[in-house]
PAGU-103695 format. One record per residue: x, y, z of N, C-alpha, C in turn; chain; residue in three letters. Coordinates in steps of 0.2 Angstrom, whole numbers, plus 5000, padded with zeros to 4 digits. Example, Ala and Ser with C-alpha at 12.3 -4.5 7.8 and 13.67 -1.06 7.14 Angstrom:
2
[r [5066, 4972, 5039], [5062, 4978, 5039], [5066, 4984, 5039], "A", "ALA"]
[r [5064, 4989, 5035], [5068, 4995, 5036], [5064, 5000, 5039], "A", "SER"]
This chain:
120
[r [5055, 4604, 4656], [5048, 4605, 4653], [5046, 4612, 4653], "A", "MET"]
[r [5049, 4616, 4657], [5047, 4623, 4657], [5050, 4627, 4651], "A", "ALA"]
[r [5055, 4624, 4648], [5058, 4627, 4642], [5055, 4625, 4636], "A", "ASP"]
[r [5050, 4621, 4636], [5046, 4619, 4630], [5042, 4625, 4627], "A", "LYS"]
[r [5043, 4627, 4621], [5039, 4632, 4618], [5033, 4629, 4613], "A", "VAL"]
[r [5028, 4632, 4614], [5022, 4630, 4610], [5021, 4635, 4605], "A", "TYR"]
[r [5019, 4632, 4599], [5018, 4636, 4593], [5011, 4637, 4591], "A", "SER"]
[r [5007, 4633, 4595], [4999, 4633, 4593], [4996, 4639, 4597], "A", "ARG"]
[r [4991, 4642, 4594], [4987, 4648, 4597], [4984, 4645, 4603], "A", "PRO"]
[r [4984, 4650, 4608], [4980, 4648, 4615], [4975, 4654, 4616], "A", "THR"]
[r [4971, 4652, 4620], [4965, 4657, 4622], [4966, 4660, 4629], "A", "TYR"]
[r [4972, 4659, 4632], [4973, 4662, 4638], [4973, 4670, 4638], "A", "ALA"]
[r [4971, 4673, 4643], [4972, 4681, 4643], [4974, 4683, 4650], "A", "SER"]
[r [4976, 4689, 4651], [4978, 4691, 4657], [4972, 4692, 4662], "A", "ASP"]
[r [4973, 4691, 4668], [4968, 4691, 4673], [4965, 4698, 4674], "A", "PHE"]
[r [4958, 4698, 4674], [4955, 4705, 4674], [4951, 4704, 4681], "A", "VAL"]
[r [4952, 4709, 4685], [4948, 4709, 4692], [4941, 4710, 4690], "A", "LYS"]
[r [4936, 4706, 4693], [4929, 4707, 4692], [4926, 4711, 4697], "A", "HIS"]
[r [4920, 4713, 4696], [4916, 4717, 4700], [4910, 4712, 4703], "A", "ASP"]
[r [4912, 4706, 4705], [4907, 4701, 4707], [4904, 4702, 4714], "A", "THR"]
[r [4907, 4706, 4718], [4905, 4707, 4724], [4898, 4711, 4724], "A", "LYS"]
[r [4897, 4715, 4718], [4891, 4719, 4717], [4886, 4715, 4713], "A", "ARG"]
[r [4887, 4709, 4711], [4883, 4705, 4707], [4877, 4702, 4712], "A", "ALA"]
[r [4871, 4701, 4708], [4865, 4699, 4711], [4864, 4692, 4708], "A", "VAL"]
[r [4865, 4686, 4711], [4864, 4680, 4708], [4857, 4677, 4709], "A", "TYR"]
[r [4854, 4678, 4714], [4847, 4675, 4715], [4841, 4679, 4714], "A", "MET"]
[r [4843, 4685, 4710], [4837, 4689, 4708], [4836, 4695, 4714], "A", "GLY"]
[r [4838, 4694, 4720], [4837, 4698, 4725], [4843, 4698, 4730], "A", "ASN"]
[r [4846, 4704, 4731], [4852, 4705, 4735], [4851, 4702, 4742], "A", "VAL"]
[r [4845, 4703, 4745], [4844, 4700, 4751], [4844, 4693, 4752], "A", "MET"]
[r [4842, 4689, 4746], [4842, 4682, 4746], [4850, 4680, 4745], "A", "ILE"]
[r [4853, 4683, 4741], [4860, 4682, 4740], [4864, 4683, 4747], "A", "ASP"]
[r [4862, 4688, 4751], [4865, 4689, 4757], [4864, 4684, 4762], "A", "ASN"]
[r [4857, 4681, 4762], [4855, 4676, 4767], [4859, 4669, 4765], "A", "LEU"]
[r [4860, 4668, 4758], [4863, 4662, 4756], [4870, 4662, 4758], "A", "VAL"]
[r [4874, 4668, 4757], [4881, 4668, 4759], [4881, 4668, 4767], "A", "GLU"]
[r [4877, 4671, 4771], [4877, 4670, 4778], [4876, 4663, 4780], "A", "ALA"]
[r [4871, 4659, 4777], [4870, 4652, 4779], [4876, 4648, 4778], "A", "VAL"]
[r [4879, 4649, 4772], [4885, 4645, 4770], [4891, 4646, 4775], "A", "VAL"]
[r [4892, 4653, 4777], [4897, 4654, 4782], [4895, 4651, 4789], "A", "ALA"]
[r [4889, 4652, 4791], [4887, 4649, 4797], [4888, 4641, 4797], "A", "LEU"]
[r [4886, 4638, 4791], [4887, 4631, 4791], [4894, 4629, 4791], "A", "GLY"]
[r [4899, 4633, 4788], [4906, 4631, 4789], [4908, 4632, 4796], "A", "ALA"]
[r [4906, 4637, 4799], [4908, 4639, 4806], [4905, 4633, 4811], "A", "GLU"]
[r [4899, 4631, 4810], [4896, 4626, 4814], [4900, 4619, 4813], "A", "VAL"]
[r [4901, 4617, 4807], [4905, 4611, 4806], [4912, 4611, 4809], "A", "TRP"]
[r [4915, 4616, 4807], [4922, 4616, 4810], [4922, 4616, 4818], "A", "SER"]
[r [4918, 4620, 4821], [4917, 4620, 4828], [4915, 4613, 4831], "A", "ASN"]
[r [4910, 4610, 4827], [4908, 4603, 4829], [4914, 4598, 4829], "A", "ARG"]
[r [4917, 4598, 4824], [4923, 4593, 4823], [4928, 4595, 4828], "A", "ARG"]
[r [4930, 4601, 4829], [4935, 4602, 4835], [4932, 4600, 4841], "A", "ARG"]
[r [4926, 4601, 4843], [4923, 4599, 4849], [4923, 4592, 4850], "A", "GLN"]
[r [4922, 4588, 4845], [4923, 4580, 4845], [4930, 4578, 4847], "A", "LYS"]
[r [4935, 4582, 4844], [4942, 4580, 4846], [4943, 4582, 4854], "A", "VAL"]
[r [4941, 4588, 4856], [4942, 4590, 4863], [4938, 4585, 4868], "A", "VAL"]
[r [4932, 4583, 4866], [4928, 4579, 4870], [4932, 4572, 4871], "A", "GLU"]
[r [4934, 4569, 4865], [4938, 4563, 4866], [4944, 4564, 4870], "A", "ALA"]
[r [4948, 4569, 4869], [4954, 4570, 4873], [4952, 4571, 4881], "A", "LEU"]
[r [4947, 4575, 4882], [4945, 4576, 4889], [4943, 4569, 4892], "A", "LEU"]
[r [4939, 4565, 4889], [4937, 4558, 4891], [4943, 4554, 4893], "A", "GLU"]
[r [4948, 4554, 4888], [4954, 4550, 4890], [4958, 4553, 4896], "A", "GLU"]
[r [4957, 4559, 4897], [4961, 4562, 4903], [4957, 4563, 4909], "A", "LYS"]
[r [4951, 4561, 4909], [4947, 4560, 4915], [4943, 4567, 4917], "A", "GLY"]
[r [4942, 4571, 4912], [4938, 4577, 4914], [4931, 4576, 4913], "A", "ILE"]
[r [4927, 4578, 4918], [4920, 4576, 4918], [4916, 4582, 4916], "A", "THR"]
[r [4910, 4580, 4914], [4905, 4585, 4912], [4903, 4590, 4918], "A", "GLU"]
[r [4903, 4588, 4924], [4902, 4592, 4930], [4908, 4597, 4930], "A", "GLU"]
[r [4914, 4595, 4929], [4920, 4600, 4929], [4919, 4605, 4924], "A", "MET"]
[r [4917, 4603, 4918], [4916, 4608, 4913], [4910, 4613, 4914], "A", "ILE"]
[r [4905, 4611, 4917], [4899, 4615, 4919], [4901, 4620, 4924], "A", "GLU"]
[r [4906, 4618, 4929], [4908, 4622, 4935], [4913, 4627, 4933], "A", "ALA"]
[r [4916, 4627, 4927], [4922, 4631, 4925], [4920, 4638, 4925], "A", "TYR"]
[r [4924, 4643, 4927], [4923, 4650, 4927], [4929, 4653, 4924], "A", "MET"]
[r [4928, 4656, 4918], [4934, 4659, 4915], [4937, 4665, 4918], "A", "PRO"]
[r [4943, 4667, 4917], [4946, 4673, 4920], [4944, 4679, 4916], "A", "SER"]
[r [4945, 4685, 4918], [4943, 4691, 4915], [4947, 4691, 4908], "A", "GLU"]
[r [4953, 4689, 4908], [4957, 4689, 4901], [4954, 4684, 4896], "A", "GLU"]
[r [4952, 4678, 4899], [4948, 4674, 4894], [4942, 4676, 4892], "A", "LYS"]
[r [4938, 4680, 4896], [4931, 4682, 4894], [4932, 4688, 4889], "A", "GLN"]
[r [4938, 4692, 4889], [4939, 4697, 4884], [4941, 4694, 4878], "A", "MET"]
[r [4945, 4689, 4878], [4947, 4685, 4872], [4941, 4682, 4869], "A", "ALA"]
[r [4937, 4679, 4873], [4931, 4676, 4870], [4926, 4681, 4867], "A", "TRP"]
[r [4926, 4687, 4870], [4922, 4692, 4867], [4925, 4694, 4860], "A", "LYS"]
[r [4931, 4695, 4859], [4934, 4696, 4853], [4933, 4691, 4848], "A", "GLU"]
[r [4933, 4685, 4850], [4932, 4679, 4845], [4924, 4679, 4843], "A", "ASP"]
[r [4920, 4681, 4848], [4913, 4681, 4846], [4912, 4687, 4841], "A", "ARG"]
[r [4915, 4693, 4842], [4914, 4699, 4838], [4916, 4697, 4831], "A", "ASP"]
[r [4922, 4693, 4830], [4925, 4691, 4824], [4920, 4686, 4820], "A", "ALA"]
[r [4917, 4682, 4824], [4912, 4677, 4822], [4906, 4681, 4819], "A", "PHE"]
[r [4903, 4686, 4822], [4898, 4690, 4820], [4900, 4694, 4814], "A", "VAL"]
[r [4906, 4696, 4814], [4908, 4700, 4808], [4908, 4695, 4802], "A", "GLN"]
[r [4911, 4689, 4802], [4911, 4685, 4797], [4905, 4682, 4794], "A", "ARG"]
[r [4900, 4681, 4799], [4894, 4678, 4797], [4888, 4683, 4796], "A", "THR"]
[r [4888, 4688, 4799], [4882, 4692, 4799], [4882, 4699, 4795], "A", "MET"]
[r [4888, 4702, 4794], [4889, 4708, 4791], [4887, 4707, 4783], "A", "THR"]
[r [4887, 4701, 4780], [4886, 4700, 4773], [4878, 4702, 4772], "A", "VAL"]
[r [4874, 4702, 4777], [4867, 4703, 4777], [4866, 4711, 4775], "A", "LEU"]
[r [4871, 4715, 4776], [4870, 4722, 4774], [4874, 4724, 4768], "A", "ALA"]
[r [4876, 4719, 4764], [4880, 4720, 4758], [4875, 4723, 4753], "A", "LYS"]
[r [4877, 4728, 4749], [4873, 4731, 4744], [4876, 4729, 4737], "A", "GLN"]
[r [4872, 4726, 4733], [4874, 4724, 4726], [4869, 4727, 4721], "A", "ALA"]
[r [4872, 4728, 4715], [4867, 4731, 4710], [4868, 4728, 4703], "A", "ASP"]
[r [4872, 4723, 4703], [4874, 4721, 4696], [4870, 4714, 4695], "A", "LEU"]
[r [4866, 4714, 4690], [4862, 4707, 4689], [4867, 4702, 4686], "A", "PRO"]
[r [4865, 4696, 4687], [4869, 4690, 4685], [4871, 4690, 4678], "A", "LEU"]
[r [4867, 4693, 4674], [4868, 4694, 4667], [4873, 4699, 4665], "A", "SER"]
[r [4876, 4703, 4670], [4881, 4708, 4668], [4887, 4705, 4665], "A", "SER"]
[r [4890, 4710, 4661], [4897, 4708, 4658], [4902, 4709, 4663], "A", "ASP"]
[r [4904, 4704, 4667], [4909, 4704, 4672], [4916, 4705, 4669], "A", "PHE"]
[r [4917, 4706, 4663], [4924, 4707, 4660], [4926, 4714, 4661], "A", "THR"]
[r [4922, 4719, 4663], [4923, 4726, 4664], [4928, 4726, 4670], "A", "THR"]
[r [4933, 4729, 4670], [4938, 4730, 4676], [4934, 4734, 4681], "A", "PRO"]
[r [4935, 4732, 4687], [4932, 4735, 4693], [4934, 4743, 4693], "A", "VAL"]
[r [4929, 4747, 4695], [4930, 4754, 4695], [4930, 4756, 4703], "A", "GLN"]
[r [4934, 4761, 4704], [4934, 4763, 4711], [4927, 4766, 4713], "A", "SER"]
[r [4925, 4767, 4719], [4919, 4771, 4721], [4919, 4778, 4718], "A", "THR"]
[r [4924, 4781, 4718], [4924, 4788, 4715], [4923, 4788, 4708], "A", "GLU"]
[r [4926, 4783, 4704], [4924, 4783, 4697], [4917, 4781, 4695], "A", "GLU"]
[r [4914, 4777, 4700], [4907, 4776, 4698], [4902, 4782, 4699], "A", "ARG"]
[r [4904, 4787, 4703], [4900, 4792, 4705], [4900, 4798, 4699], "A", "MET"]
């Protein structure tokens, strides 16, 4: 089927990288940033909640009690690994609040992306 040649005109074009990271969708960049952060947090919360349900089910099957969990003290290495995980979480969910966008939704996004130097 890959050998089939079509003679009719098509409307496909080459991919053009867009400048959508600079777009303002909700009329205010801060609202856009908040929406993006809330969506990221929602995804994080649900994936963690689902994983937690699996872990709780397995723990219950293996006889791990809530008291055992509350008494757990992580090692120094685990504390450092958890700190790195926390920092990555903050990076994924909160840094979007500082994003600067300057293109209104009505912009022509077919213009190729310019580098920072070209914009100045």
